[in-house]
C-alpha beads as a LAMMPS data file, in Angstrom:
LAMMPS data file: protein, C-alpha beads

89 atoms
88 bonds

1 atom types
1 bond types

-500.0 500.0 xlo xhi
-500.0 500.0 ylo yhi
-500.0 500.0 zlo zhi

Masses

1 110.0

Atoms # bond

1 1 1 387.393 -268.774 144.600
2 1 1 389.806 -268.151 147.442
3 1 1 389.553 -268.618 151.202
4 1 1 388.528 -265.000 151.788
5 1 1 385.610 -265.146 149.352
6 1 1 384.574 -268.526 150.721
7 1 1 384.627 -267.112 154.253
8 1 1 382.453 -264.215 153.103
9 1 1 379.960 -266.720 151.698
10 1 1 379.982 -268.655 154.987
11 1 1 379.353 -265.410 156.852
12 1 1 376.415 -264.657 154.554
13 1 1 375.005 -268.105 155.331
14 1 1 375.261 -267.314 159.036
15 1 1 373.345 -264.062 158.618
16 1 1 370.616 -265.879 156.651
17 1 1 370.481 -268.702 159.228
18 1 1 371.473 -271.254 156.601
19 1 1 373.775 -273.433 158.676
20 1 1 373.461 -276.302 156.164
21 1 1 374.903 -274.125 153.393
22 1 1 377.755 -272.990 155.640
23 1 1 378.636 -276.632 156.310
24 1 1 378.469 -277.443 152.607
25 1 1 380.885 -274.603 151.851
26 1 1 383.366 -275.827 154.488
27 1 1 383.085 -279.397 153.223
28 1 1 383.710 -278.270 149.646
29 1 1 386.847 -276.268 150.445
30 1 1 389.340 -279.147 149.965
31 1 1 387.888 -279.900 146.530
32 1 1 388.581 -276.271 145.623
33 1 1 392.088 -276.636 147.061
34 1 1 391.273 -274.220 149.858
35 1 1 392.288 -274.572 153.491
36 1 1 389.605 -273.753 156.048
37 1 1 390.918 -271.297 158.633
38 1 1 389.693 -269.988 161.968
39 1 1 387.396 -267.533 160.158
40 1 1 385.844 -270.315 158.061
41 1 1 385.134 -272.448 161.106
42 1 1 384.019 -269.555 163.306
43 1 1 381.512 -268.496 160.669
44 1 1 380.176 -272.030 160.388
45 1 1 379.958 -272.415 164.180
46 1 1 378.089 -269.096 164.347
47 1 1 375.723 -270.288 161.623
48 1 1 375.046 -273.416 163.685
49 1 1 374.435 -271.224 166.718
50 1 1 371.818 -269.223 164.788
51 1 1 370.246 -272.494 163.645
52 1 1 370.268 -273.905 167.193
53 1 1 372.440 -276.815 166.057
54 1 1 374.648 -277.172 169.122
55 1 1 375.731 -280.728 168.231
56 1 1 377.083 -279.638 164.862
57 1 1 378.742 -276.570 166.394
58 1 1 380.654 -278.791 168.830
59 1 1 381.588 -281.190 166.034
60 1 1 383.086 -278.270 164.108
61 1 1 385.173 -277.228 167.119
62 1 1 386.441 -280.812 167.390
63 1 1 387.208 -280.846 163.656
64 1 1 389.191 -277.636 164.039
65 1 1 391.452 -279.345 166.549
66 1 1 391.890 -282.364 164.248
67 1 1 392.795 -280.017 161.389
68 1 1 395.198 -278.112 163.670
69 1 1 393.220 -274.875 163.436
70 1 1 393.180 -273.099 166.793
71 1 1 389.692 -271.990 167.841
72 1 1 389.411 -268.330 168.815
73 1 1 387.425 -266.768 171.629
74 1 1 384.778 -265.968 169.000
75 1 1 384.603 -269.644 168.038
76 1 1 384.245 -270.743 171.645
77 1 1 381.688 -268.021 172.370
78 1 1 379.534 -269.105 169.434
79 1 1 379.793 -272.759 170.477
80 1 1 378.795 -271.910 174.060
81 1 1 375.906 -269.802 172.793
82 1 1 374.778 -272.662 170.544
83 1 1 374.674 -274.940 173.587
84 1 1 372.777 -272.331 175.568
85 1 1 370.216 -271.838 172.795
86 1 1 369.866 -275.601 172.496
87 1 1 369.334 -275.815 176.278
88 1 1 372.419 -277.970 176.656
89 1 1 374.286 -275.714 179.042

Bonds

1 1 1 2
2 1 2 3
3 1 3 4
4 1 4 5
5 1 5 6
6 1 6 7
7 1 7 8
8 1 8 9
9 1 9 10
10 1 10 11
11 1 11 12
12 1 12 13
13 1 13 14
14 1 14 15
15 1 15 16
16 1 16 17
17 1 17 18
18 1 18 19
19 1 19 20
20 1 20 21
21 1 21 22
22 1 22 23
23 1 23 24
24 1 24 25
25 1 25 26
26 1 26 27
27 1 27 28
28 1 28 29
29 1 29 30
30 1 30 31
31 1 31 32
32 1 32 33
33 1 33 34
34 1 34 35
35 1 35 36
36 1 36 37
37 1 37 38
38 1 38 39
39 1 39 40
40 1 40 41
41 1 41 42
42 1 42 43
43 1 43 44
44 1 44 45
45 1 45 46
46 1 46 47
47 1 47 48
48 1 48 49
49 1 49 50
50 1 50 51
51 1 51 52
52 1 52 53
53 1 53 54
54 1 54 55
55 1 55 56
56 1 56 57
57 1 57 58
58 1 58 59
59 1 59 60
60 1 60 61
61 1 61 62
62 1 62 63
63 1 63 64
64 1 64 65
65 1 65 66
66 1 66 67
67 1 67 68
68 1 68 69
69 1 69 70
70 1 70 71
71 1 71 72
72 1 72 73
73 1 73 74
74 1 74 75
75 1 75 76
76 1 76 77
77 1 77 78
78 1 78 79
79 1 79 80
80 1 80 81
81 1 81 82
82 1 82 83
83 1 83 84
84 1 84 85
85 1 85 86
86 1 86 87
87 1 87 88
88 1 88 89
């Protein structure tokens, strides 16, 4: 697998509202010698938004910063939406 195919799988998890699977794919990337990028994280944050998991979405944004991956406007939008859906806004 490569990062692009992994990101496609994360995106599929988002569409199926399987945020847990998206997180598992991100967590497994280092074992596969893959580097999570802004698309990986944005997909996972969006999956958390769909699953109303605002806490996890915000943790992913924080992890991005620790991993020196710059969040995009899409990432921030999904995180804000997750908070809104979780009534934490």
